[in-house]
N, C-alpha and C positions, 0 to 999 in steps of 0.2 A: 790495836797495832803495836808491835813490839818497838822498844826504843831503838834497837839496831836498824829496824826498817825506816824509822824516821830519819836517822842519821844518814842512811844510804840515799833517801829521797832528797835530802837537803845538801848532800855532798859534804857532810861534816866528817872530819877526820881528826885524830889526835893532834894536838892536845885538847881539841874541842869535843864536847859530847852533849847530847840532849839529857837534861836533868829532870824534865817533867813537862806535862801538857795540861793546861788549864782550859776548860770549856765553859763559856758563859752562854747558856741557852737563850736567856732573855735578850742579850745584846747580839746574839748570833755571831760570836767571836771566839776564835781559837787562838791561844797564845802558846807557842812552843818555846820553852825556856832552855837556853843553851848556856853551858858553863865551860870555863876554861880551867884545865889543870894548871894552876899558876906555877907550881914548882916545875912541872915538865916544860911549860912554855918558857920560863926563865932559863932553864938549863939548855934549851935548844936555841935561845936567842941571847947568848951570854954577852955579846957586844953591845946590846941595846939596853938602855936604862929605862925602867918603867917609872914614869912620872906619876901615874895614877890610873884609876880604872873608871870608865864612864859607861853608864847604862844606855844602850841604844836599841831601837826597834826598827824592823824592816817588814814591809808588807810582802806577804807570800801569796802564792796561788790559793784561791778559795778551796776550802775543804768542807764537804757536807753542806754546801751553800752558806758557809760561814766565812766571814772575813778572817783570814789567818795571818797572825803576826809572829815573827821570830824575834825573840828578846834575849839580849846577852850583855854582859859587862865586858867591854873591850879595853885592852890596855892602851894608855896614851904614852907614847914613847918620846924621850928627850933626844933631840939631835945635838950632840956635843959640839958640832962644828958651827951651828947657827944659834944654839941656845933656845930654839923653838921646839914645840912639841907637835906631834901628829898622831892620828889614830893608826893603830896596827891594822893590817889587812885581815879580812875574814874570808874564808873559802866560799861562802854562799852569796856574797855581794861584792860589788866593785866599789873601791874608794869610799867616798862619802855618800854613796847612794842610799836612798831611803827605801829601796826595794831590793828583794833578792834577785839574783840573775834570772831565775826561772820566771819570776813575775815580770821583769823588764822585757824578756823575750816574748812573753805572751802579750804584753801591752803593745809592743811594736807590731805584732801580727794584727791585732785589733785595729790599731791606728792606720795601718797600711790598707786594710780592707774597708774601713769606714770612710776615710778621708774627711771626716767631720768630727771635730773634737767633742761636740755635744753628744753625738752618738757614742763615742768612745768613753766619755765620762759615765754615761749610764751603764754601759756594759762592764766597765772596769770598776765602777763605784769609786771613782777618783774625781778630784776637782780639776778645773781647767789648768791651773798652774802646774799641777802634778803631771798631767798629760803633756803639756807643752815642754816641761823639763825633760821628761823621758825622751821626747822626740829630739830635742836639742842634744842630749847626751848621746843618742844613737847616731846622729850626724857627726858629732865630734869623733866618736869611736870609728865610724866608717871612713872618715877622711884620714885618720891616722893609719888605717890599714890599706887604703887604696893604692893600687899599683897602676901607673899610667905610662909605662915605658913605651908602649907600642902605638901611641897616638901620633899620627903623621898628618892628618887633615882635621882641621877644626872649623867650627862656625862661630861667628861673633854676631850678636844681635842685641837689640835693646827692647825692653818691655816697660810698660807703664807700672808705676808703683802706687803712689797715691793719686788723688785727683789733681789735675793741673799739669804742670810740667815736670813732675818728679818721675825719673826713670831709673832703671837698673840696667846694667850690662851683664850679659852672661855668655859663657863659652861652652860650646858643646863638642863632644868627641863624635865626629861624623861617622867613624867606623864602628865605635862601640855603642852608639845610640844612647848617650848619657850626657847629663849636664856636668861639666867639670867644676865650674865655679861661678859665683855671682858676686858682683860688687855694686855698691850704691852709687848711682850717677852714671852718666853715659858720655861724659866729655873726654877729651884727649887724655887727661891725666888718669881718669878712671880706667880707660881702655888699656893704658900702659900698665897700671897696677893689676889689671886682670891678667895680662900676660905674665906678670911677675909672680903670680900664684903657682905657675908651673915650675918644677925643678929645673935648674940650668941645663942638665943633661937632656931633659925631655924637650926643652925649647929648641935645642940644636936639631932634634929629629923631626920637628914639625916642618912640613914642606909647603903647605898652602893653607890659606884661611878664606872661607867664603863669608862675604858680608855685603851690606848694601853700599850705596855710594855716599853715605854720610861722611862729612869731612873729619869729624872727630874719630870715627872708626878707622879711617885710612891713616890719619896723622898719628894716632896712638899706636897703631900696628907698625907703621914704618919706623917710628922712634924706638919702639921696644924690641922689634924683631925684624931688622932690615933684610934678612935673608929669606923671609917667608914671602911666598908669592901671594898677592891679593887677587882673589877671584870674585868678581862682582856677581852677586846672586841673581840667577835668572828670574826668580819669582819676584824680587824687588824691581827688576827691570820691567817685568810684565805689569806690575802695579803702576809704574811710571807711565807706561803706554796706555793703560786704562784711564789714568788721570787725564792724559792728553785727549783721549777720545771723549771723555765726559765733559771736558772744558769746551770742546767743539760743539758737542750736542747741546749743552746748556745755552750757549750763545745763539746757536741756530734755532733752537726751540723758542727762545724769547722773541726772535725776529719773526718766526712763522706765526706764533700766537698773536702777535700784533696785527698780522694780516688776516687773522681768522682761520689759520691752518693749524689744526692740533694733531697732525700726523705723528709728531715726535713726543707728544705728551704721554707720560707714563711708560716710556721705553728704556729708561736708564738701565734696568736690570738686564734687558735683552741684549744691549750692546756690550755689556761688560761680562756677561756670563759665558760659560762653556755651552756651545750650541747643543751638545749631546744631552744637556740637562733640561733643555726647553721642551715643553709639551707640544703636541701636534699643532694646536691652534697658534701658540706663540711662535713656533717655527715658521708656520705658513705666513703669518703677519710679518715676520722678520725678512723672509725671502722677498716679499713685496716691497718692503722699505729699502732693502739693499739695491734693488733695481732702479729706484728713483734717484735722480741726480741730486743727491744731498751731500753737503760737506761732511756730515756725520758718517755717511757710507764710505767716503774716501778715507776718512780717519780710521774707521774700523778696518778697512782693507790694509792700510799701512801697518796697523797693529798686528793683524793676523799674519801678514807677510813676514814680519820680523821674527815670528816664532820659528821659522825655518832656519834662522841664524844658528840656533843651538843644535841643529841636525847636520851641520856641515861636517865633512870628513876630518878636516884638520885646520890649522891656523891659516894656511894659504887660501883655502876655499872660503873660510869664514871672512877673511879680510876682503876678498873679492866680492862676496855677497854683501858685506856691510857697505862698501863703497857704492854699490848700485842702489841699495836701500836708502842710503843717505841722500844721494842725488834725487831720488824720487820724492823724498820728504821735503827737501829744499825747494823743489819745483811745485809742491802741492798747494801752495798759497794758503796753507793752514798754519797759522802762527805757532800754536802749541807744538806741532810736530817739527816745524823748522827749528824751534828752540831746543826740542828734545834731541833732534839729530845732531846739532852742534855740541850739545852737552855730552851725548854718548860718545861722540868722536874724541872728546877730551879724555874719556875713560877707556879708550880702545885697547890699550895694553892689558888692562885688568879684565876686559871682556874676553880677549883672546886667550888669556890664561886658562879659561875654562877648557880649552881643547888640549891642554897639557894635563890637567888634574881632574877634569870631569866631576866636579863637586858642586853642590848647591846647599843653600840653607833650608831646604825643604824639611829636614829633621828639626831644625830649630823652630821653624814655623809650626811644625807638628806639636812641639811642646807648648805652643800658645794655648791650645785648648785645655791641656792639663793644668797649666798655670792659671788660666781663667777659672777653671773649676776649683782650684785651691783657693783663689781669692774669693770666689763666690761662697764657698763653704765657710770661710773665715769671716765673711762680710767685711772684707778689707783688712789692711794691716796698718798699725800705727808704728810698729817697730820693724826696721829693716832686718834685724837679726832673726826675728821670727819668720819673716818672709823668706829670707835666704834658707833658713833651716827647713821650711816646708818644701821648697823647691828641690833641695838636695835630698831630702827624705824620700820624696816620691819620684824624682827624675834622675837621681844621681847613680842609681844601680850600686849602692854602697852595701857593704857587709855591716849591717846595723846591730845585730844582736850580740849580747855579751858572750864571751867564751865560757861554755858550761863545763 
């Protein structure tokens, strides 16, 4: 291959030029030597003082199944304002990267498709630290380029980080289907800091945020963005309803078992699942149970009836529906539902906001599986920075690759 062709492939232009190529068959390594016309470089950079020259190496795309290295002496420039030195930019790589732009772009593609650094290590012939660094550099690059002016509705949610009570809070763009940012912790201060990651002009355009009824989420949002309407997420409300049903079932099952009646034994999944997902036998057994005068049956009916709340035409109809449902729950003699009805009544304005904005955290919940896969592939994370980088790498819809 001619030298000019090598220069074209690497994007090398004057004052840089390929001076030679060394091939080591035994080591399966190709070294492309690049030189700089020092006189020409100095003439075009008259305002910069060259403090010295430093030999550097960059990993490039493999050629002929050989590891390919670009090697060059790069000028170190003196900054007269600070008295410090810094490396001059080269056209084939970014900043202090140890890889060419083409190699980083390829590595990002491999990491995106494997989601497992161990597999990427093998395919790229790199170590774990190198793969992790490329991923973090890609996220930094993507975050600098990101444009988020059109975000009007967001979701705020928390996810587990390490074992125990360690959590992260993340913000999602409900329209753009992407994770906007992740912060360590899920308390009020952390939620406030999460909002502060958005540019001030963008914050003004956000109309509503979907979230659960956690006090920290609510307090942090109200403190940071009082103009944003809080919409309590219907899926979290459904989870609260399921918890109430299961509390009734467990108490009733314990009492029935003491009397030798095992009709509720092993039915937890049946009461909490979508009926459409039940098999024929399970559905037939469920129909029989529902007709029996059980507290669990009444609890399940209250839960199922509330699902129609979200189908109301507007706030007026929704308010009328809620009042009727609340009265039924309070008269049900089911302690978990009486408590839930009173609790939901205290959050009624945020529930009714749904009929203005019609948003939910379903997308944020959808990211759960992706994040769980990320955690499983990494076998857990010790560093929040690495965890954040992985989430944004796979779920941020960022422009990750270097500009070629």
